[in-house]
C-alpha positions as CSV (number, residue, x, y, z in Angstrom):
1,M,-2.0,7.9,30.8
2,I,-1.2,9.2,27.4
3,R,1.1,12.0,27.1
4,V,-0.2,14.6,24.7
5,P,3.1,16.7,24.6
6,I,5.1,13.6,23.1
7,L,2.6,13.2,20.6
8,F,2.6,16.7,19.4
9,R,6.3,16.9,19.3
10,V,6.8,13.6,17.1
11,A,3.9,14.5,14.9
12,G,5.6,18.0,14.4
13,L,8.9,16.4,13.2
14,F,7.1,14.4,10.7
15,L,5.0,17.5,9.5
16,M,8.3,19.4,9.2
17,A,9.9,16.4,7.1
18,L,6.8,16.7,4.7
19,G,7.1,20.4,4.4
20,A,11.0,20.0,3.7
21,T,10.0,17.5,0.9
22,M,7.5,20.0,-0.6
23,L,10.4,22.7,-0.7
24,V,12.2,20.3,-2.8
25,F,9.2,19.9,-5.3
26,L,9.0,23.6,-5.1
27,A,12.3,23.8,-6.7
28,L,11.2,21.3,-9.3
29,T,8.2,23.2,-10.5
30,F,10.7,25.5,-12.3
31,E,12.1,22.6,-14.3
32,L,9.2,20.3,-14.5
33,G,6.6,23.0,-15.0
34,G,3.7,23.8,-12.4
35,E,2.7,26.9,-10.4
36,P,5.2,27.7,-7.4
37,R,2.3,28.3,-5.2
38,L,1.3,24.5,-5.5
39,F,4.0,23.7,-3.2
40,G,5.1,26.9,-1.7
41,I,2.0,27.5,0.3
42,P,1.8,23.7,1.5
43,A,5.4,23.7,2.5
44,L,4.9,26.8,4.5
45,L,1.8,25.5,6.2
46,S,3.4,22.1,7.0
47,T,6.6,23.4,8.2
48,G,5.2,26.0,10.3
49,A,2.5,23.8,11.9
50,G,5.2,21.2,12.5
51,A,7.7,23.6,14.0
52,L,5.0,24.9,16.3
53,C,4.3,21.5,17.5
54,F,7.8,20.5,17.7
55,L,9.0,23.5,19.8
56,A,6.2,23.9,21.8
57,F,6.9,20.9,23.9
58,R,10.1,19.7,25.7
59,R,12.4,16.8,24.8
60,P,10.4,13.6,26.2
61,G,12.2,11.6,28.8
62,H,11.5,8.2,27.8
63,D,10.3,5.8,24.9
64,L,6.6,5.8,23.8
65,S,4.2,3.2,25.3
66,Q,2.1,1.0,23.1
67,R,-0.9,3.1,23.4
68,E,0.9,6.2,22.4
69,G,2.6,4.4,19.5
70,I,-0.6,3.3,18.1
71,L,-2.2,6.9,18.5
72,L,0.8,8.5,17.1
73,V,0.9,6.2,14.0
74,C,-2.6,7.1,13.5
75,A,-2.2,10.7,13.6
76,V,1.0,10.8,11.6
77,W,-1.0,9.0,8.9
78,L,-4.0,11.4,9.2
79,L,-1.9,14.8,9.3
80,V,0.5,13.7,6.5
81,C,-2.7,13.1,4.2
82,L,-4.3,16.1,5.3
83,F,-1.4,18.5,4.6
84,G,-0.3,16.4,1.7
85,A,-3.6,17.0,0.0
86,L,-3.0,20.8,-0.2
87,P,-0.8,20.7,-3.6
88,F,-3.9,18.9,-5.2
89,Y,-6.3,21.3,-3.7
90,L,-4.5,24.3,-5.0
91,S,-4.5,22.7,-8.5
92,P,-7.5,23.6,-10.8
93,H,-7.7,20.0,-11.7
94,F,-9.2,18.9,-8.5
95,R,-12.8,20.2,-8.0
96,S,-12.8,20.1,-4.2
97,Y,-10.7,19.3,-1.2
98,T,-12.3,15.9,-0.8
99,D,-11.2,15.0,-4.2
100,A,-7.6,16.2,-3.4
101,L,-7.7,14.2,0.0
102,F,-9.1,11.2,-1.9
103,E,-6.1,11.3,-4.3
104,T,-3.6,11.8,-1.4
105,V,-4.8,9.1,0.7
106,S,-5.0,7.0,-2.4
107,G,-1.2,7.8,-3.0
108,F,0.1,7.4,0.5
109,T,-1.6,4.2,1.1
110,T,-0.5,2.9,-2.2
111,T,-4.0,2.3,-3.6
112,G,-3.7,4.0,-6.9
113,A,-7.4,4.9,-7.3
114,T,-7.9,8.3,-8.9
115,V,-10.7,11.0,-9.3
116,L,-8.9,12.2,-12.5
117,E,-10.5,11.6,-15.9
118,K,-7.2,12.5,-17.7
119,V,-4.0,12.3,-15.9
120,E,-1.7,14.0,-18.4
121,V,-3.4,17.4,-17.5
122,L,-1.5,17.4,-14.5
123,P,1.9,19.5,-14.7
124,G,5.2,17.6,-14.3
125,A,6.0,18.6,-10.7
126,L,2.6,17.4,-9.5
127,Q,2.8,14.3,-11.7
128,L,6.0,13.4,-9.8
129,W,4.6,14.5,-6.3
130,R,1.6,12.2,-7.1
131,C,3.9,9.1,-7.6
132,M,6.1,9.9,-4.9
133,T,3.3,9.5,-2.4
134,H,3.3,6.0,-3.3
135,W,7.0,5.6,-2.6
136,F,6.9,7.2,0.8
137,G,3.6,5.2,1.7
138,G,5.0,1.9,0.4
139,M,7.9,1.3,2.9
140,G,5.9,3.1,5.5
141,I,5.9,6.8,6.5
142,V,6.4,5.8,10.0
143,L,9.1,3.2,9.3
144,L,11.1,6.2,7.7
145,G,10.8,8.4,10.8
146,I,11.7,5.3,13.2
147,A,15.7,5.9,12.1
148,I,15.7,9.4,12.9
149,L,13.1,9.5,16.1
150,P,16.1,8.5,18.6
151,L,17.4,12.0,17.6
152,V,14.4,13.5,19.5
153,G,14.7,11.3,22.5
154,V,12.0,8.8,21.4
155,G,12.8,4.9,20.5
156,G,10.8,3.5,17.8
157,M,9.7,0.0,18.9
158,A,6.3,1.1,20.0
159,L,5.8,2.6,16.4
160,Y,7.4,-0.4,14.6
161,R,4.8,-2.7,16.6
162,A,1.8,-0.3,15.6
163,E,2.8,0.2,11.9
164,F,2.8,-3.5,11.4
165,S,0.4,-4.7,13.8
166,G,-0.6,-7.5,11.8
167,A,2.8,-8.6,10.1
168,R,5.1,-11.3,10.8
169,S,7.8,-8.8,11.7
170,E,11.4,-9.8,11.9
171,K,14.1,-7.6,13.4
172,L,17.3,-7.9,11.5
173,K,19.3,-5.8,13.5
174,P,19.7,-5.4,17.4
175,R,18.2,-1.9,17.2
176,V,14.7,-1.1,15.4
177,A,16.2,2.0,13.9
178,E,19.0,-0.1,12.2
179,T,16.4,-2.5,10.9
180,A,14.5,0.4,9.3
181,L,17.5,1.9,7.7
182,S,18.5,-1.5,6.4
183,L,15.1,-2.0,4.7
184,W,15.1,1.6,3.4
185,K,18.5,1.1,1.6
186,I,17.3,-2.3,0.0
187,Y,14.0,-0.3,-1.2
188,L,16.0,2.7,-2.5
189,A,18.5,0.1,-4.3
190,L,15.5,-1.6,-6.0
191,T,13.9,1.5,-7.0
192,L,17.4,2.8,-8.7
193,A,17.4,-0.6,-10.7
194,L,13.9,-0.3,-12.0
195,Y,14.6,3.3,-12.8
196,L,17.9,2.2,-14.9
197,A,15.9,-0.9,-16.2
198,L,13.0,1.3,-17.5
199,R,15.4,4.0,-19.0
200,A,17.3,1.2,-21.0
201,A,13.8,-0.1,-22.1
202,G,13.0,3.3,-23.7
203,M,11.3,5.4,-21.2
204,N,12.3,9.1,-20.7
205,G,14.0,9.9,-17.2
206,F,10.8,11.6,-15.9
207,E,8.2,8.9,-16.6
208,A,10.9,6.1,-15.6
209,A,11.4,8.0,-12.1
210,C,7.6,8.0,-11.6
211,H,6.7,4.7,-12.6
212,A,9.8,3.4,-10.3
213,F,8.4,5.0,-7.3
214,S,4.7,3.7,-8.2
215,T,5.9,0.2,-8.8
216,L,8.2,-0.2,-5.8
217,G,5.4,1.4,-3.7
218,T,2.9,-1.1,-5.2
219,G,1.0,2.1,-5.8
220,G,0.0,2.0,-9.4
221,F,-0.3,5.8,-10.4
222,S,0.9,6.5,-13.9
223,T,1.6,9.5,-16.0
224,R,-0.7,8.2,-18.3
225,T,-4.4,7.7,-18.3
226,A,-4.2,4.2,-20.0
227,S,-1.4,3.3,-17.5
228,I,1.4,0.9,-18.6
229,A,-0.8,0.0,-21.7
230,A,-0.1,3.4,-23.2
231,F,3.5,2.6,-23.8
232,D,2.7,-0.4,-25.7
233,S,6.0,-2.1,-24.9
234,P,6.3,-5.9,-24.0
235,L,9.8,-5.1,-22.6
236,I,8.6,-2.5,-20.4
237,E,5.6,-4.7,-19.3
238,Y,8.0,-7.5,-18.5
239,I,10.4,-5.2,-16.5
240,I,7.5,-4.0,-14.4
241,I,6.3,-7.4,-13.9
242,V,9.6,-8.6,-12.4
243,F,9.8,-5.7,-9.9
244,M,6.1,-5.7,-8.9
245,L,6.6,-9.3,-7.9
246,L,9.8,-8.3,-6.0
247,A,7.9,-5.4,-4.2
248,G,5.4,-7.9,-3.1
249,V,8.1,-10.3,-1.3
250,N,8.7,-9.5,2.4
251,F,11.6,-7.2,2.5
252,T,13.4,-9.1,5.4
253,R,13.5,-11.9,2.7
254,H,15.4,-9.2,0.5
255,Y,17.9,-8.7,3.2
256,V,18.3,-12.3,3.5
257,L,19.0,-12.6,-0.2
258,W,20.8,-9.5,-1.2
259,V,22.6,-8.7,2.0
260,E,23.3,-12.2,3.9
261,H,23.6,-13.9,0.4
262,R,21.6,-16.9,1.6
263,P,19.5,-17.8,-1.3
264,G,18.8,-21.3,0.3
265,K,17.0,-19.4,3.3
266,F,15.2,-17.2,1.0
267,W,13.6,-19.9,-1.0
268,A,12.9,-22.0,2.0
269,D,10.2,-19.4,3.1
270,R,6.8,-21.0,3.0
271,E,4.9,-17.6,2.6
272,L,7.2,-16.9,-0.5
273,R,6.7,-20.2,-2.2
274,F,2.6,-19.9,-1.6
275,Y,2.8,-16.3,-3.1
276,L,4.5,-17.4,-6.2
277,A,2.4,-20.3,-6.5
278,V,-0.6,-18.1,-6.4
279,A,0.7,-16.0,-9.1
280,A,1.5,-18.8,-11.2
281,G,-1.7,-20.5,-10.8
282,A,-3.7,-17.1,-11.3
283,T,-1.7,-16.5,-14.4
284,A,-2.4,-20.0,-15.8
285,I,-6.2,-19.8,-15.3
286,I,-6.4,-16.0,-16.8
287,L,-4.3,-17.3,-19.7
288,I,-6.9,-20.0,-20.6
289,G,-9.5,-17.4,-20.8
290,L,-7.7,-15.1,-22.8
291,L,-7.0,-17.8,-25.2
292,R,-10.7,-18.2,-25.7
293,S,-11.2,-14.6,-26.5
294,P,-10.6,-13.3,-30.0
295,G,-7.6,-10.9,-30.4
296,Y,-5.1,-12.7,-28.0
297,P,-2.3,-14.7,-29.8
298,F,-0.4,-16.9,-27.3
299,P,2.6,-14.4,-26.5
300,T,0.2,-11.4,-26.0
301,A,-2.1,-13.7,-23.9
302,V,0.8,-14.8,-21.7
303,R,2.1,-11.3,-21.2
304,K,-1.1,-9.8,-20.4
305,S,-2.4,-12.5,-18.1
306,L,1.1,-12.4,-16.2
307,F,1.0,-8.7,-16.0
308,Q,-2.6,-8.4,-14.7
309,A,-2.1,-11.2,-12.2
310,S,1.1,-9.6,-10.8
311,S,-0.4,-6.4,-10.7
312,I,-3.5,-7.3,-8.8
313,L,-1.9,-9.8,-6.3
314,T,0.8,-7.3,-5.6
315,T,-2.1,-4.5,-5.2
316,T,0.0,-2.5,-7.7
317,G,-3.0,-1.7,-9.8
318,F,-1.3,-1.1,-13.1
319,T,-3.3,-2.1,-16.2
320,S,-1.8,-3.3,-19.6
321,D,-5.4,-4.3,-20.8
322,D,-8.9,-3.5,-20.2
323,F,-9.7,-6.5,-17.9
324,E,-13.5,-5.7,-18.0
325,R,-13.6,-6.9,-21.4
326,W,-12.3,-10.4,-20.5
327,L,-14.4,-13.4,-19.9
328,P,-16.0,-13.5,-16.2
329,L,-13.8,-16.3,-15.0
330,P,-10.6,-14.2,-15.5
331,Q,-12.4,-11.4,-14.0
332,L,-13.4,-13.5,-11.0
333,V,-9.7,-14.6,-10.5
334,L,-8.6,-10.9,-10.3
335,L,-11.3,-10.1,-7.8
336,T,-10.1,-13.2,-5.7
337,L,-6.4,-11.9,-5.9
338,M,-7.5,-8.5,-4.4
339,F,-8.3,-10.1,-1.1
340,I,-5.0,-12.3,-1.0
341,G,-2.3,-9.7,-1.6
342,G,1.3,-9.9,-1.3
343,C,3.6,-11.1,1.5
344,T,3.7,-9.9,5.0
345,G,6.4,-7.0,5.5
346,S,6.3,-6.2,1.7
347,T,4.7,-2.7,0.2
348,A,1.6,-4.8,-0.7
349,G,-1.6,-4.6,0.6
350,G,-4.3,-7.3,0.9
351,L,-4.8,-9.8,3.8
352,K,-1.2,-11.1,2.9
353,A,-0.2,-14.4,1.7
354,A,1.0,-15.8,5.0
355,R,-2.5,-15.1,6.6
356,V,-4.3,-16.9,3.5
357,L,-1.9,-19.9,4.0
358,L,-2.6,-20.0,7.8
359,L,-6.4,-19.9,7.0
360,F,-5.8,-23.1,5.0
361,K,-3.9,-24.7,7.5
362,L,-6.7,-23.9,10.2
363,V,-9.3,-25.6,7.9
364,G,-7.1,-28.7,7.5
365,R,-6.8,-28.9,11.5
366,E,-10.5,-28.6,11.9
367,F,-10.9,-31.6,9.3
368,K,-8.5,-33.4,11.5
369,R,-10.3,-32.7,14.7
370,M,-13.5,-34.0,13.1
371,V,-11.9,-37.3,12.5
372,E,-9.8,-37.5,15.6
373,R,-11.8,-36.0,18.6
374,R,-8.9,-36.5,21.1
375,G,-6.0,-35.6,18.9
376,V,-4.1,-32.5,19.7
377,F,-2.8,-30.8,16.5
378,T,-0.5,-27.8,16.1
379,V,-0.4,-25.2,13.2
380,R,2.9,-25.0,11.7
381,L,4.2,-22.4,9.0
382,G,7.5,-24.0,7.9
383,A,9.4,-24.9,11.3
384,D,7.5,-22.5,13.4
385,V,4.7,-23.5,15.5
386,I,2.0,-20.8,15.3
387,P,0.7,-19.9,19.0
388,E,-3.0,-20.0,19.6
389,Y,-3.1,-16.3,20.4
390,T,-1.8,-15.5,16.9
391,I,-4.4,-17.8,15.5
392,Q,-7.1,-16.1,17.4
393,S,-5.4,-12.8,16.3
394,L,-5.8,-13.9,12.7
395,L,-9.4,-14.9,13.0
396,N,-10.4,-11.5,14.7
397,M,-8.6,-9.7,11.7
398,V,-10.7,-11.6,9.3
399,Y,-13.8,-10.9,11.1
400,L,-12.7,-7.0,11.2
401,T,-12.1,-7.1,7.6
402,L,-15.6,-8.4,6.8
403,M,-17.3,-6.0,9.1
404,V,-15.6,-3.1,7.4
405,F,-16.0,-4.6,4.1
406,V,-19.8,-5.2,4.6
407,A,-20.4,-1.8,6.2
408,A,-18.6,0.2,3.5
409,C,-20.4,-1.6,0.7
410,L,-23.8,-0.7,2.5
411,M,-22.8,3.0,2.6
412,L,-21.7,3.1,-0.9
413,A,-25.0,1.3,-1.8
414,A,-26.9,4.1,0.1
415,T,-25.2,6.8,-2.0
416,G,-26.5,5.2,-5.3
417,V,-23.7,3.1,-6.4
418,D,-24.6,-0.4,-8.1
419,V,-23.7,-3.5,-6.4
420,L,-20.8,-4.7,-8.4
421,S,-19.3,-1.2,-8.6
422,A,-19.7,-1.0,-4.6
423,I,-18.3,-4.3,-4.0
424,A,-15.3,-3.8,-6.2
425,A,-14.8,-0.2,-5.0
426,V,-14.6,-1.3,-1.4
427,A,-12.4,-4.3,-2.1
428,A,-10.0,-2.3,-4.2
429,A,-9.8,0.5,-1.6
430,T,-9.7,-1.6,1.5
431,F,-6.8,-3.9,0.1
432,N,-5.2,-0.9,-1.6
433,I,-5.4,-2.0,-5.3
434,G,-6.9,1.0,-7.1
435,P,-8.8,-0.2,-10.3
436,G,-11.9,-2.4,-9.6
437,L,-15.0,-3.3,-11.9
438,G,-18.2,-1.8,-13.0
439,S,-18.0,2.0,-12.8
440,V,-14.6,2.1,-11.2
441,G,-13.0,-0.5,-13.7
442,P,-9.6,0.0,-15.3
443,S,-10.6,2.3,-18.0
444,E,-12.7,4.4,-15.5
445,H,-12.1,6.7,-12.2
446,Y,-13.7,7.4,-8.9
447,G,-14.4,11.2,-9.7
448,H,-18.1,10.5,-10.3
449,L,-18.7,9.0,-6.9
450,S,-20.3,11.3,-4.2
451,H,-18.4,13.2,-1.5
452,V,-19.7,10.8,1.1
453,A,-18.5,7.6,-0.9
454,K,-15.1,9.2,-1.5
455,W,-14.6,9.7,2.4
456,V,-15.9,6.1,2.9
457,L,-13.5,4.8,0.6
458,S,-10.6,6.9,1.9
459,G,-11.5,5.6,5.5
460,C,-11.3,1.9,3.8
461,M,-7.9,2.9,2.4
462,L,-6.4,4.0,5.8
463,A,-8.0,1.2,7.5
464,G,-6.6,-1.5,5.0
465,R,-3.2,0.2,5.1
466,L,-3.0,0.2,8.9
467,E,-4.3,-3.4,8.9
468,F,-7.6,-2.6,10.9
469,Y,-6.1,-3.2,14.3
470,T,-4.3,-0.1,14.5
471,I,-6.8,2.4,13.2
472,L,-10.0,0.6,14.6
473,V,-8.6,0.0,18.4
474,I,-8.5,3.9,18.9
475,F,-12.6,3.9,18.8
476,T,-12.9,1.3,21.6
477,P,-13.4,2.5,25.3
478,S,-10.7,0.1,26.8
479,F,-8.0,2.1,24.6
480,W,-8.7,5.4,26.6
481,R,-9.1,3.9,30.1
482,K,-6.2,4.7,32.4
């Protein structure tokens, strides 16, 4: 039986943390610009609602069950997005709560799709809040809370499994809270390193902070409407390329490299090598396409192809060029990269490189079975033998992904969106990328879509961020049976 009091108590803790963060931004409005009410009212509502939920129920006696963990993860993400949308809703630059919620869901799920035609119209504090949502959502809102849940008598293992339902999670420490803290320390260190690098490359402090948050969260919100192209700086582009690729790597691999100082084990990871091989191969194909187009000398073509391949593969969504003007083949390569994504355990979206690699291995096993009917073949990822139940889970996830993808495309088409834009928008939302093709291309925005289309895409963003199982299982009758 699901214990409602414990869910309210822990959800209240997250809302109070959200309210406290908004209070910080309330103070920043006096420095960066913006109306105090944009964060004052939401901070009061979030903190009040959170305190009411937290104090109304007594301290729980034992850990969460798996079902409670799944339900709590979904509830926390939904509540954080609903309350996190209030600063946008109170701003005159968002026409409706639907637009504000779309922008917020896009931020926390690290998608980077926007309804704004001109980003520069936002005041500084709201700009920073917009990019900060990427940073909090990137490593995982729930993962941040896991480290402090023991303070209220709740262990974090059920939440850890629910947050990373499909990921190849790897506990680095004996306690999951220590694991969460270790990963957040690495995340913070990389963010600081990127901030300093961007400052050295010529960005001012405010824009360097915003882009550091967006890059490490693999989100893609920028302070400029033209994104990274607005800076017209090869150095800035190369710096962001490096950190986008780093953000797309499994953070347990970062721990192995930076904390344990074991580069051999780091480079031995099959998923990492496949991920980098895909990035290199996609860059090469795009480069060939750009060299065939006028206006792209070799150095520029190399930089643009590497930047855009890295941005889409890691699902960051920054743009350094309008790739809708490219030849069809490079565009199709980028569309393919949307489905692949980064490594498991990274801040990137997509199916994840390990799953795609396993799918290739499964196809290879079926070819062997066709030749040798009586042979028994195992599927390996490096030295690990992949259990059959994991393979079945992978196939089920691919099936769920296709179901959600097709259903969302049909719903968008029903609202009047053309076929190319519908497919690209759903792919960009489901795999948390941001820019698509057609009417939602890199030089366009999502503001012209209907309210229904925005709600559908918001659902796709959440489903993709929580890797489908976590959010879809709560709609099954078996989940609610005693």
